C-alpha positions in Angstrom: -113.2 -130.4 95.7 -111.4 -127.1 96.7 -110.1 -125.0 93.8 -106.6 -123.8 93.7 -105.9 -120.2 94.8 -104.6 -118.3 91.7 -101.6 -116.0 92.4 -100.2 -113.9 89.5 -96.7 -112.4 89.8 -96.2 -109.5 87.4 -92.5 -109.1 86.7 -89.8 -111.7 86.5 -86.8 -110.0 88.0 -85.1 -110.9 91.3 -88.1 -110.1 93.5 -90.7 -111.6 91.1 -88.9 -114.9 90.7 -88.2 -115.2 94.4 -91.9 -114.6 95.2 -93.1 -117.0 92.5 -90.8 -119.8 93.7 -91.7 -119.3 97.4 -95.4 -119.4 96.7 -95.1 -123.1 95.6 -94.8 -124.1 99.2 -98.6 -124.8 99.0 -99.8 -127.4 96.6 -103.2 -125.7 96.4 -101.7 -122.5 95.0 -101.4 -122.1 91.2 -98.7 -119.6 90.3 -98.3 -117.6 87.1 -95.4 -115.4 86.3 -95.9 -112.7 83.6 -92.7 -111.2 82.1 -92.0 -109.5 78.8 -88.9 -111.7 78.1 -88.5 -115.5 77.9 -85.2 -115.3 79.8 -84.2 -113.8 83.2 -82.0 -110.7 83.1 -79.2 -110.8 85.7 -79.1 -107.0 86.0 -76.0 -106.8 88.2 -74.0 -108.1 85.2 -75.3 -105.6 82.6 -72.1 -103.5 83.0 -70.1 -106.6 82.0 -72.3 -107.1 79.0 -71.7 -103.5 77.9 -67.9 -104.0 78.5 -67.9 -107.3 76.6 -66.7 -109.4 79.5 -69.8 -111.2 80.6 -73.3 -112.3 79.9 -76.5 -111.2 81.7 -79.0 -113.7 80.5 -80.2 -116.8 82.5 -82.8 -119.3 81.4 -85.9 -119.2 83.5 -85.9 -123.0 83.7 -82.6 -122.8 85.6 -84.2 -120.7 88.4 -87.9 -121.0 88.2 -89.9 -123.8 90.0 -91.5 -126.3 87.6 -94.9 -125.5 89.0 -94.7 -121.8 88.0 -96.4 -121.1 84.7 -94.5 -118.5 82.6 -96.4 -116.2 80.4 -94.2 -114.2 78.1 -96.0 -110.9 77.6 -96.4 -107.4 79.1 -99.1 -106.4 81.5 -101.0 -103.4 80.2 -103.5 -102.9 83.0 -104.6 -104.5 86.3 -108.4 -104.6 86.9 -108.7 -104.8 90.7 -112.5 -105.1 90.6 -112.5 -108.0 88.2 -109.2 -109.4 89.5 -107.7 -109.7 86.0 -104.5 -108.6 84.3 -104.8 -107.4 80.7 -101.9 -108.3 78.5 -100.6 -106.4 75.5 -101.5 -109.3 73.2 -105.2 -108.9 74.2 -105.5 -111.8 76.5 -106.4 -111.6 80.2 -105.1 -113.6 83.2 -107.3 -113.9 86.3 -106.0 -113.9 89.8 -107.1 -114.2 93.5 -103.9 -112.5 94.6 -101.4 -110.5 92.7 -97.7 -109.7 93.4 -96.6 -106.5 91.8 -92.9 -106.8 91.0 -92.4 -104.8 87.8 -89.0 -103.6 88.8 -87.3 -100.4 87.5 -85.6 -99.1 84.4 -83.8 -96.1 83.0 -85.0 -92.7 84.0 -86.5 -90.6 81.3 -84.0 -87.8 80.9 -85.4 -84.2 80.7 -82.0 -82.8 79.6 -82.2 -81.5 76.0 -80.7 -84.0 73.5 -80.3 -86.8 76.0 -83.1 -88.9 74.6 -81.8 -88.6 71.1 -78.0 -88.9 71.6 -77.4 -90.7 74.9 -77.6 -94.5 75.4 -79.3 -96.1 78.4 -78.3 -99.4 79.9 -80.8 -100.3 82.6 -82.4 -103.0 80.5 -81.1 -106.0 78.6 -82.1 -104.5 75.2 -80.5 -101.1 76.0 -77.3 -102.8 77.1 -77.2 -104.9 74.0 -77.7 -101.9 71.7 -75.0 -100.0 73.6 -72.6 -102.9 73.2 -73.2 -103.0 69.5 -72.5 -99.2 69.3 -69.2 -99.7 71.2 -68.2 -102.6 68.9 -68.2 -100.2 65.9 -66.6 -97.3 67.8 -62.8 -96.8 67.6 -61.1 -97.8 70.9 -59.6 -94.3 71.4 -62.9 -92.4 70.9 -64.1 -90.7 74.0 -66.9 -92.3 76.0 -68.8 -90.1 78.4 -70.7 -91.7 81.3 -73.3 -89.3 82.8 -74.3 -90.3 86.3 -71.8 -91.5 88.9 -73.9 -93.9 91.0 -73.0 -97.6 91.2 -74.0 -98.2 87.6 -72.1 -95.3 86.2 -69.0 -96.2 88.1 -69.1 -99.8 87.1 -69.5 -99.2 83.4 -66.9 -96.4 83.4 -64.4 -98.7 85.2 -65.3 -101.6 82.9 -64.7 -99.6 79.7 -61.6 -98.0 81.0 -60.1 -101.4 81.9 -60.9 -102.3 78.3 -58.6 -99.5 77.2 -61.2 -96.9 76.3 -61.0 -93.2 77.0 -63.7 -92.6 79.6 -65.0 -89.4 81.2 -67.4 -89.8 84.2 -69.7 -86.8 84.8 -70.9 -86.8 88.4 -73.5 -84.0 88.4 -72.0 -83.0 91.8 -70.2 -85.6 93.8 -69.0 -89.1 92.9 -71.6 -91.6 94.1 -73.4 -89.6 96.9 -74.2 -92.9 98.8 -70.5 -93.4 99.7 -68.8 -92.3 102.9 -66.4 -89.4 102.1 -63.4 -91.5 103.1 -64.5 -94.3 100.8 -65.4 -91.9 98.0 -61.7 -90.8 97.9 -60.6 -94.4 97.5 -63.1 -94.9 94.6 -61.8 -91.8 92.9 -58.2 -93.0 93.2 -59.0 -96.4 91.8 -60.9 -94.8 88.9 -58.0 -92.4 88.2 -55.6 -95.3 88.1 -57.8 -96.9 85.4 -57.6 -93.6 83.5 -61.2 -92.4 84.1 -61.5 -88.6 84.0 -63.9 -87.6 86.8 -65.9 -84.4 86.3 -67.5 -83.3 89.6 -68.4 -80.2 91.6 -71.2 -77.6 91.3 -70.6 -77.0 87.6 -70.7 -80.6 86.6 -74.5 -80.8 86.0 -75.3 -81.8 82.4 -77.4 -79.1 80.6 -77.5 -80.7 77.1 -76.3 -83.6 75.1 -75.3 -83.3 71.5 -74.3 -85.9 69.0 -70.6 -85.3 69.7 -70.5 -83.5 73.0 -71.9 -83.1 76.5 -72.6 -79.6 77.8 -72.2 -78.7 81.4 -73.7 -76.0 83.7 -70.3 -74.2 84.0 -70.2 -73.8 80.2 -67.8 -76.6 79.4 -68.4 -78.7 76.3 -66.9 -82.2 76.7 -66.2 -84.0 73.4 -68.1 -87.3 73.4 -68.3 -89.9 70.7 -70.5 -92.2 72.8 -72.6 -90.8 75.7 -74.0 -93.3 78.3 -76.8 -92.1 80.5 -77.0 -93.8 83.9 -78.4 -91.0 86.0 -81.4 -92.3 88.0 -84.0 -95.0 87.6 -87.7 -95.0 87.1 -90.5 -97.5 87.6 -93.2 -98.5 85.1 -96.4 -96.6 85.4 -98.6 -99.8 85.5 -99.8 -99.1 89.0 -100.8 -95.5 88.3 -102.3 -96.5 85.0 -104.4 -99.1 86.8 -105.7 -96.6 89.3 -103.7 -97.6 92.4 -102.1 -95.2 94.9 -98.4 -94.7 94.3 -95.6 -92.6 95.7 -94.1 -89.6 93.9 -91.8 -91.9 91.9 -94.7 -94.2 90.8 -94.0 -97.1 93.1 -97.1 -98.9 94.5 -97.8 -97.6 97.9 -98.2 -100.3 100.5 -98.4 -100.9 104.2 -95.6 -102.6 106.2 -96.7 -106.0 105.1 -96.2 -104.9 101.5 -100.0 -105.0 100.9 -101.4 -102.3 98.7 -103.2 -99.5 100.6 -106.0 -99.9 98.1 -106.5 -103.7 97.9 -105.7 -106.6 100.3 -105.4 -108.9 97.3 -102.4 -107.0 95.8 -98.9 -107.1 97.3 -95.8 -105.4 96.0 -92.1 -106.4 96.0 -88.8 -105.1 94.7 -88.0 -101.7 93.2 -91.6 -100.9 92.4 -92.8 -101.2 96.1 -93.1 -98.2 98.4 -93.9 -99.6 101.9 -95.3 -96.8 104.1 -93.9 -94.3 101.6 -90.4 -95.1 102.9 -89.1 -97.5 100.2 -85.9 -99.4 100.5 -83.0 -98.6 98.2 -83.5 -100.0 94.7 -81.2 -103.0 94.6 -81.0 -106.7 94.2 -79.9 -106.8 97.9 -83.4 -105.7 98.9 -85.2 -107.5 96.0 -84.8 -111.1 97.1 -86.0 -110.5 100.7 -88.8 -108.3 99.5 -89.9 -110.9 97.1 -89.8 -113.6 99.8 -91.7 -111.4 102.2 -94.4 -110.6 99.6 -94.9 -114.3 99.0 -95.1 -114.8 102.8 -97.8 -112.1 103.0 -99.9 -113.8 100.3 -99.5 -117.2 101.9 -100.5 -115.8 105.3 -103.6 -114.2 103.9 -104.5 -117.5 102.2 -104.1 -119.3 105.5 -106.2 -116.7 107.3 -103.3 -115.3 109.3 -102.1 -111.8 109.9 -99.1 -111.1 107.7 -95.8 -110.0 109.4 -94.3 -106.6 108.8 -91.0 -106.2 106.9 -87.7 -106.2 108.7 -85.2 -106.0 105.9 -81.8 -104.4 106.3 -78.6 -103.8 104.3 -74.9 -104.6 104.7 -73.7 -101.9 102.2 -73.0 -101.8 98.5 -70.5 -103.8 96.4 -69.3 -101.9 93.3 -67.1 -103.4 90.5 -64.1 -101.3 89.7 -62.8 -102.9 86.5 -61.9 -106.4 85.6 -61.5 -108.5 88.7 -61.7 -105.6 91.1 -64.4 -104.3 93.5 -64.9 -102.5 96.7 -67.6 -103.1 99.3 -68.9 -99.9 101.0 -70.1 -101.2 104.4 -73.2 -99.7 105.9 -75.5 -99.9 108.9 -78.6 -102.1 108.5 -80.7 -99.0 107.9 -78.4 -98.3 104.9 -76.2 -95.5 106.2 -72.7 -95.7 104.7 -69.9 -96.2 107.3 -66.3 -95.1 107.0 -65.2 -98.6 106.3 -64.9 -100.6 103.1 -63.5 -104.0 101.9 -61.4 -103.9 98.8 -58.5 -105.8 97.3 -58.7 -109.5 96.9 -61.6 -109.9 99.4 -63.7 -107.1 97.8 -63.2 -108.7 94.4 -64.1 -112.1 95.8 -67.3 -110.8 97.4 -68.4 -109.2 94.2 -67.5 -112.2 92.1 -69.4 -114.5 94.4 -72.5 -112.3 94.2 -73.0 -113.1 90.5 -73.6 -116.9 90.9 -74.8 -116.3 94.5 -78.0 -114.5 93.6 -78.8 -117.1 91.0 -78.2 -119.9 93.5 -80.6 -118.2 95.9 -83.4 -118.2 93.3 -82.6 -121.7 92.1 -82.5 -123.1 95.7 -85.9 -121.5 96.5 -87.3 -123.1 93.3 -86.3 -126.6 94.6 -86.9 -126.0 98.3 -89.6 -123.2 98.5 -89.5 -121.4 101.8 -85.8 -122.0 102.5 -84.6 -118.5 101.7 -83.7 -116.4 104.7 -82.0 -113.0 105.1 -79.5 -112.2 107.8 -79.6 -108.4 107.7 -82.7 -106.9 109.4 -83.4 -103.3 110.1 -84.9 -103.2 113.6 -85.0 -99.3 113.6 -87.4 -99.0 110.7 -90.5 -98.6 113.0 -88.7 -95.7 114.8 -88.0 -93.9 111.5 -91.6 -94.4 110.4 -92.6 -92.4 113.4 -90.2 -89.5 112.6 -91.7 -86.6 110.6 -88.5 -86.5 108.4 -89.3 -90.0 107.2 -92.2 -88.7 105.3 
């Protein structure tokens, strides 16, 4: 009798759940998902949790295939030679193939005082703590958001719509990803909400105090609550386990998402760096990367050569307060265009993304192999040949 092939997925975010569900296409594959929490974190709703307008927790049984075994623990080390994963509780889990989908979290700020006095919000626990702080903070107290990417804009808009006094410190420009024309529209919308935008060369934060944020140009901005959204980082599990990573710590893979060190390890989501040219950290990339990682493992089990990735983007959808959003359109290789969708349609697109992502995962749980992605970047192979891509 043939034994089942054991596949362990480390990380239960968008990419990890998609991969785990997709692996159940084969009856002879035993899938284990390792995740630190017993529930799924719907990260694109964390700004709503902070603003007190929504929840970001989904039960795994609502989105995970019945055949996937859930282990609630944290992986402390991957032993490639022994093909085991060591857990914080002291147990080990064996595997034949492993999908590395540990995701991303808050960047460790090097700015003096930021670690002591600023609040992160990239994880569920950070967002919950921040919400608790805001619940005990007077409504008119100044809230300063450091970092004006999508997360910073969303939480600033959410809190301003709640009636709070919000300052958004950009570091240089408001959300560098945006096309200049669309950036002006974002700035106008934020201004209408009452958000004070601090940008330009002097807007770099040099220190955070208990009651102020200090800038490079010498200004001291009063701040009762400081929220730090500048940048993301990935867990150091891959580096700690002796695998080759990129400069940011993401697992370095080839174009099939297979580790450059080990054919039995495949990466997906924010923690993957295919050909040292990773895709933008986003749920938009996570689902197809998770699906492709599962397809790579299934191909190897079947003795076939895995396909290379062809994953593209449509842009970025950013919430701008209660019931409002704008979609910055982009090329499939993720270059922002001078077009955006706002108003009722933009809000509808953003609103539909909340249940939409969960529905994708749930549908894959019930019909593994059904998930497909429309947006494919057919220019990636050309960019891989360009010296600038490195």
